[in-house]
C-alpha positions, 0 to 999 in steps of 0.5 A: 500500500502506497503512502497516499492510501494512508493519508486521510483527506480532510473534509471540505470545511477543513480545507476551506479553513486551511486555505483561508488561513494560508491566504491571511498569512502568506510566506514572503516568497508567496507575497512577492509573487502574488504582487505580480500575479494579482489583478490579472497583471501577468499578461491578463491571466487571472490567478487564485491564491491558495486554491483547493484542488482535490485534496491539496491546496495549491499556492496559485492557480490559473483556472483558464489555463489549468496552471498550478504554481507551487513555491517550495521551501526546503521541506518539500518531498520531491518524490511525493510532489512529483506523484501528486503533480503527475496525478493532477496532470493525468486526471485533470490535465493541470500543469504544475510549475514549481519554483523554490523560495530562492528562485522567487526571492532572487530571480523574479524576472526568470520566474515570471518569464518561465510563467509567461512562456508556459501560459502562452504555450498552454491552451485555454480550458474555456472561452475568455469570457466564461471564467467562473468566479467562486463565491468569497466563501469558496475562493479557490475551490476546485 
């Protein structure tokens, strides 16, 4: 039995509460990147912070492109992250991009250029005028 079978998936209310708490107390790298992603500043693409996608909370999510952005500290388990990323790709066709805290803090232009490139190469999931807006209670829920 794999590690994923042993993990209890929190209920929806628990996930919403965790995501809201994470939005209220972002890490410094998350806050720095959000300054470039908020208000559709990155080439007009809308992003959500701390978006609930299945049983995980993504740092940032562009619903129109299905692009997940994760900012990883030193404690991330690369093998586990790779498994989760591949599962989301195969089940939902979501693309995950990972950047280290150091990348964001020291090479923001490189991070933004990589994001622009991926966003331009990724097809839209739906028409430009049909992006769903979640209620404030469900911000980021997928």
